C-alpha positions in Angstrom: -2.7 -67.8 4.1 -0.7 -66.2 1.3 -2.9 -63.5 0.8 -2.6 -62.7 4.5 1.3 -62.9 4.5 1.3 -60.6 1.5 -0.9 -58.1 3.1 0.8 -57.8 5.5 4.3 -57.1 3.9 2.5 -55.0 1.6 1.3 -52.8 5.2 4.6 -53.0 6.7 6.6 -51.2 3.7 3.5 -48.3 4.0 4.3 -47.7 7.5 8.5 -47.1 7.0 8.9 -44.0 9.6 10.1 -41.0 7.6 13.5 -39.5 8.4 13.1 -36.9 11.1 14.8 -33.6 11.6 18.5 -33.7 13.2 18.3 -30.2 14.3 15.1 -29.5 16.7 14.8 -25.6 17.0 13.3 -23.8 20.2 11.4 -21.8 17.7 11.3 -21.1 14.0 9.1 -17.8 14.4 10.2 -15.2 16.6 8.4 -11.9 17.9 10.3 -8.6 17.6 7.5 -6.9 19.0 7.0 -3.1 18.4 10.5 -1.4 16.9 10.8 2.0 15.6 12.5 2.7 12.1 16.3 2.4 11.6 16.9 0.0 14.5 18.9 -2.8 14.3 17.1 -5.6 15.9 19.0 -8.8 16.8 17.5 -12.2 17.6 19.0 -15.8 18.6 17.5 -19.0 17.4 18.5 -21.8 19.8 18.5 -25.2 18.6 20.0 -28.7 19.6 21.1 -31.8 17.3 19.1 -35.0 18.4 20.8 -37.4 16.5 23.7 -39.5 17.1 25.8 -37.8 14.4 27.4 -34.1 13.9 25.6 -32.1 11.7 27.0 -29.3 9.5 25.8 -25.8 8.8 26.7 -25.3 5.3 25.5 -21.7 4.5 23.1 -19.0 6.1 21.3 -16.6 4.6 19.4 -13.1 5.1 16.4 -13.4 2.4 16.6 -9.6 2.1 20.4 -9.5 1.9 20.4 -6.6 4.3 20.8 -8.5 7.6 23.5 -11.0 8.6 23.0 -14.5 9.8 25.4 -16.6 11.9 26.0 -20.1 12.9 27.6 -21.0 16.2 29.2 -23.6 16.1 29.4 -24.3 12.5 29.1 -28.0 13.4 26.9 -29.1 16.0 28.1 -32.5 18.1 25.3 -34.8 18.7 23.5 -33.7 21.8 24.9 -30.4 21.9 23.2 -27.2 21.4 23.9 -24.6 19.1 22.3 -20.9 17.7 21.6 -18.8 14.7 22.3 -15.1 15.4 20.6 -12.9 13.1 20.8 -9.2 13.1 18.5 -7.1 10.9 18.2 -3.6 9.7 14.7 -2.2 10.2 15.2 0.8 7.7 12.7 2.8 6.6 9.4 0.1 6.4 6.4 1.0 8.6 3.6 -1.3 9.8 3.5 -5.4 10.4 6.6 -6.5 9.1 8.4 -10.0 8.8 12.2 -10.9 8.0 13.0 -14.1 6.6 16.5 -16.3 7.0 17.5 -19.4 5.9 20.0 -22.2 7.1 21.2 -25.1 5.0 22.8 -28.0 6.4 24.2 -31.3 5.4 21.0 -33.1 7.3 19.4 -35.3 5.0 15.8 -34.9 6.3 15.8 -31.0 6.3 18.7 -29.7 4.3 17.2 -26.2 4.5 15.3 -24.6 7.7 13.6 -21.3 7.2 13.1 -18.8 10.4 11.3 -16.1 10.5 11.3 -12.8 12.7 8.2 -10.6 12.6 6.9 -7.6 14.3 5.5 -4.0 13.8 7.7 -1.1 13.2 6.6 2.3 13.6 8.0 5.9 13.3 8.7 8.1 16.4 7.8 11.1 14.2 5.2 12.9 13.0 4.6 13.0 10.2 5.7 9.3 9.8 6.6 9.8 6.3 7.5 13.3 5.1 7.3 15.0 1.8 7.8 18.3 0.3 6.1 19.1 -3.0 7.6 21.8 -4.6 6.0 21.7 -7.7 6.8 23.4 -11.0 10.1 25.3 -10.4 11.9 27.8 -12.8 15.7 26.6 -11.9 17.2 30.2 -11.8 14.3 31.1 -9.1 14.9 28.0 -7.1 12.1 27.3 -4.5 11.5 27.2 -1.0 8.9 25.5 1.0 8.4 24.8 4.7 8.2 21.5 7.0 7.4 21.2 10.3 8.6 17.9 12.4 7.4 17.0 15.2 8.3 13.9 17.8 5.9 13.1 20.6 8.6 10.2 21.8 10.7 13.3 23.3 10.3 16.7 24.7 12.4 18.0 22.0 14.2 17.0 18.7 17.9 18.4 19.7 19.9 19.7 16.6 18.7 18.7 13.2 21.3 17.6 10.4 21.3 16.5 7.1 23.5 13.1 7.1 22.4 12.1 3.3 20.9 14.2 0.7 21.5 16.0 -2.6 23.9 19.1 -2.7 20.7 20.9 -4.5 18.5 20.5 -1.3 19.3 22.9 1.8 17.7 22.6 5.1 17.8 25.0 7.7 15.9 25.2 11.2 13.7 28.2 11.5 12.5 27.6 15.4 10.4 25.8 17.3 6.7 25.4 17.1 4.3 26.0 19.6 4.9 24.4 22.8 8.5 23.6 21.5 8.4 20.0 20.8 9.0 20.4 17.0 10.6 22.2 14.7 10.0 24.2 11.6 12.0 23.6 8.6 12.8 25.7 5.5 13.7 23.2 2.4 15.1 25.0 -0.6 16.0 24.0 -4.3 18.9 26.0 -5.4 19.6 26.8 -8.9 22.0 23.5 -9.2 19.0 21.3 -9.4 18.6 19.5 -12.7 15.9 20.1 -15.0 12.9 17.8 -15.3 11.1 15.7 -12.9 13.4 15.4 -9.5 12.5 13.2 -6.6 14.3 11.7 -3.6 14.7 11.4 0.0 17.1 13.3 2.7 18.0 11.4 5.7 17.7 13.7 8.6 19.5 13.2 12.1 18.1 14.5 15.3 18.4 14.0 19.1 15.4 11.9 19.5 17.0 9.0 21.2 14.2 6.3 20.0 15.2 6.7 16.8 17.6 9.1 15.3 17.0 9.4 11.5 14.3 10.7 9.5 13.6 10.5 5.9 12.1 13.4 3.8 11.0 13.0 0.3 11.1 15.9 -1.9 9.5 16.3 -5.5 9.7 19.1 -8.4 9.4 19.7 -11.6 12.3 22.0 -12.6 12.4 24.2 -15.7 14.9 26.7 -17.7 14.0 29.5 -19.2 11.5 27.3 -21.5 8.4 26.5 -19.7 5.8 23.7 -21.2 2.0 23.7 -20.7 2.1 20.3 -19.0 4.8 18.1 -18.0 3.9 15.3 -16.7 1.8 14.8 -20.3 -1.4 13.2 -19.0 -2.5 11.1 -22.3 -5.4 9.7 -20.1 -7.7 6.7 -21.6 -6.2 5.7 -25.0 -7.8 2.6 -27.1 -6.3 0.0 -29.5 -6.9 1.2 -33.0 -8.1 5.0 -32.2 -5.6 7.5 -32.4 -5.1 10.4 -30.0 -3.8 13.5 -29.9 -2.1 15.6 -27.3 -0.8 19.2 -27.6 2.2 20.6 -25.4 2.8 24.2 -25.5 6.3 25.7 -25.0 7.2 29.6 -24.3 10.7 31.1 -23.3 10.1 33.3 -20.2 12.6 36.1 -21.1 11.0 36.5 -24.5 13.5 34.7 -26.7 12.9 32.4 -29.5 11.7 28.9 -28.9 13.3 26.2 -31.2 12.7 22.6 -31.0 15.5 21.1 -32.8 15.1 17.4 -31.8 13.4 14.8 -29.7 14.9 11.7 -28.1 14.2 8.6 -28.5 13.9 9.7 -32.2 11.2 6.8 -32.6 8.6 5.6 -30.1 6.2 2.7 -31.1 2.8 3.9 -32.2 3.9 7.8 -31.4 4.0 10.3 -34.1 5.2 14.1 -33.3 4.6 17.4 -35.3 6.2 20.8 -34.4 4.5 24.0 -35.4 4.6 27.8 -34.2 1.8 29.4 -32.0 0.0 31.6 -34.3 0.4 35.2 -33.5 2.7 34.7 -30.7 6.1 34.9 -30.4 8.5 33.1 -28.2 6.3 30.1 -28.7 6.2 26.7 -30.2 3.8 23.4 -30.2 4.2 19.9 -29.9 1.8 17.9 -31.2 1.7 14.0 -29.7 -0.4 11.7 -32.2 -0.4 8.1 -30.3 -2.1 5.0 -31.7 -0.9 2.5 -29.0 0.1 -0.7 -29.9 -0.9 -2.9 -27.0 -3.2 -2.7 -24.0 -1.7 -1.4 -20.5 0.0 1.0 -18.9 1.7 3.9 -21.0 4.5 5.5 -19.6 7.9 7.0 -20.3 10.2 10.1 -20.8 11.2 11.9 -24.3 14.0 14.5 -24.2 13.5 17.5 -25.6 16.5 19.4 -27.3 15.7 23.3 -27.7 18.4 25.9 -29.8 20.5 27.7 -27.6 19.9 24.9 -24.4 22.8 23.0 -23.0 20.5 20.4 -21.5 17.1 18.8 -22.6 14.0 19.0 -21.1 12.7 16.0 -20.0 8.9 15.2 -21.0 7.2 12.6 -19.1 3.9 10.9 -20.2 1.7 8.6 -18.9 -1.7 7.0 -19.9 -4.0 3.7 -19.8 -4.8 2.0 -23.1 -7.8 -0.4 -23.2 -9.3 -2.4 -26.2 -12.4 -1.2 -28.0 -14.8 -3.0 -26.4 -13.4 -2.7 -22.7 -15.6 -1.1 -20.2 -13.8 1.1 -17.6 -15.2 2.0 -14.9 -13.2 4.6 -13.0 -10.2 5.9 -14.6 -9.5 7.9 -11.4 -6.1 9.7 -11.5 -3.7 7.9 -13.0 -0.8 8.5 -10.5 -3.0 7.9 -7.4 -6.2 5.4 -8.1 -6.5 1.9 -9.1 -8.0 1.8 -12.5 -10.5 -1.2 -13.3 -11.2 -2.5 -16.7 -14.0 -5.5 -17.3 -12.1 -8.6 -18.6 -8.7 -7.6 -17.6 -6.7 -7.6 -14.3 -6.5 -4.6 -12.1 -3.9 -2.2 -13.7 -1.9 -0.8 -10.7 0.1 2.8 -10.5 3.5 2.7 -9.6 4.6 2.7 -5.9 4.0 5.9 -3.6 4.4 6.7 -0.5 1.0 6.8 1.2 -1.0 10.0 1.2 -0.9 11.3 5.1 -4.4 12.5 6.0 -4.7 15.7 7.9 -4.2 15.3 11.8 -7.8 16.1 12.3 -9.3 13.6 10.2 -11.1 10.9 12.0 -10.7 7.4 10.7 -12.4 5.6 7.9 -16.1 4.2 9.0 -18.5 6.0 11.4 -17.0 8.2 13.9 -15.4 6.2 17.1 -17.0 7.2 20.5 -14.4 8.5 23.0 -15.9 8.7 26.2 -14.6 11.1 29.1 -12.8 9.3 31.8 -15.7 10.0 33.9 -18.1 8.1 31.5 -16.6 4.6 31.5 -18.7 2.0 31.9 -20.8 1.1 34.6 -19.0 -2.4 34.9 -15.5 -0.9 34.7 -13.1 -1.4 38.0 -12.9 1.8 39.7 -9.3 3.7 40.1 -7.7 2.6 43.1 -7.0 5.0 45.8 -3.4 5.3 44.5 -3.5 8.6 42.1 -4.4 7.4 38.3 -6.1 8.9 35.4 -8.4 6.4 33.7 -9.4 6.6 30.0 -11.9 4.3 28.3 -13.1 4.4 24.4 -14.5 2.3 22.0 -13.9 2.0 18.2 -15.9 0.5 15.0 -14.7 -0.8 12.0 -11.7 -1.3 13.2 -10.1 -3.8 10.5 -7.5 -1.7 9.7 -6.2 -0.9 12.8 -3.1 -2.3 14.9 -3.6 -0.8 17.8 -3.4 3.0 19.8 -1.0 5.4 21.7 -2.1 7.5 24.3 -0.3 10.8 25.1 -0.4 13.3 28.0 0.6 16.8 28.2 0.3 19.6 30.9 -1.3 21.9 28.7 -4.4 21.7 26.4 -1.8 23.2 23.9 0.9 21.0 24.3 3.9 19.6 24.2 2.2 16.2 24.3 4.6 13.1 24.9 3.4 9.3 24.5 2.4 7.8 27.9 1.5 4.2 26.8 4.5 2.3 26.7 3.0 -0.2 24.9 0.6 0.1 22.0 -2.8 -1.0 23.2 -3.4 -3.4 20.6 -6.4 -3.5 18.7 -9.0 -6.7 19.6 -9.5 -9.1 16.8 -12.3 -10.1 15.0 -14.1 -8.5 11.5 -16.9 -6.2 12.8 -16.7 -5.8 16.3 -16.4 -3.0 18.6 -13.4 -2.7 20.6 -13.8 -1.3 23.9 -10.5 0.0 25.6 -9.2 1.7 28.6 -5.8 3.1 29.6 -4.5 3.7 33.1 -2.0 6.2 33.7 -0.2 5.8 37.3 2.5 8.3 36.8 0.3 11.3 37.9 0.0 13.6 40.7 -3.2 14.4 42.8 -4.9 17.5 42.2 -3.5 17.9 39.0 -4.9 18.4 35.9 -4.1 16.5 32.6 -4.9 16.7 29.1 -4.7 13.6 26.9 -5.7 12.3 23.2 -5.5 9.1 21.6 -3.9 7.9 18.2 -5.0 5.2 15.9 -1.9 3.1 14.4 -2.9 1.6 11.3 -1.7 -1.9 10.4 0.7 0.0 7.6 1.9 1.8 10.3 0.4 5.0 10.0 -0.8 7.3 13.0 -4.5 9.1 12.8 -6.0 11.1 15.6 -9.1 9.5 17.2 -9.8 11.7 19.8 -10.1 15.2 20.9 -8.0 16.5 23.7 -9.4 15.3 26.7 -8.9 16.5 30.5 -9.0 15.1 33.7 -7.9 16.3 36.9 -6.9 13.9 39.4 -8.6 13.4 42.5 -7.0 13.5 45.7 
């Protein structure tokens, strides 16, 4: 009998109910859907106080620090409803994204509540991530490159202006592209550009209602009168305990004297420098870098070179990968663009870069997708209604990297093309499956011929051409 009483007591202690949250939210994860870059998205998370006591919202926080979170009201009486209002700038991010928010209360059961706003961000422009690469530039000459910007979300870009950017980069319009949907831009580096490797972004403003801001990246390596044979200096693969030598040659463009006076920092661990003349050549000097790396890992930095008669130093950047004597390197790759695999160590990753944009005519990875013409629709597909419409059907293999598809239309095979799929045609889930899709365009007229093509959108928010231009004459 005593044993039974003890067991019952222990059983009762084990089943003491846990304290429940006083604030019950309608949702803690909300989907903002598909949005364009640089928009400000807003959402309201509603909740109710189910307890018999008032709950105070002590603090709210946007985890990325760029958004704002407001509690209304700050104290919620028993049985009353409240709201957590969030406002989040999307910025220049692309693809699948999530914004997190924290709400801290005096509720002992759940003192901190995490809220999530997720969705998909894409660009209203082509290319999505613009880049102008000037390469090596003599500062006194400057440099000019042409860049083409287009939007398939608007018939015209409207006026283009620089909203933010350095004074040494000038942008001017050269005129419309074929079809008039895009603009050709001249991007010029002026002689005021600083020496060394320069990189940054210029914010452009356009008349595209869906997304008025666009970021254009620029990159250049700028020299004065003295030009090195290599900059940045690619040191390649280095081994612990094995000194490596790299030679950089400097020549004066005006035929003057080249005299390297000093290098800063004066001492770099594992690095020795030696300056010598170029045999039989005037206006030239050689810098020999001898490196005995002290530790395994990525080697990267900048040396400031001071030449006689030059007011500014020349920044010389260097990069390399250091491995142990016994490490087996499978693929050194391009040091700035590819991962390097070394056995027995974690993968060494390069610094973050903007993703490279494939040519518009390139196909997605994997076997080529099949894009039947509208007349080649599957036999079990529903027939077009008596109402005027144009139907496209396509199938895609190896679509694990694909988030969805956009359909574009024009009255001319050369364009301009405008997106007609108001919402993205979402890729079907499931690895390795063949996705079969269709899109019916009902904003057409009987007897008219239309031209279409399809873009795939990757999970990182970049567009790639999926199909060629397809023609469809709408039956009467």
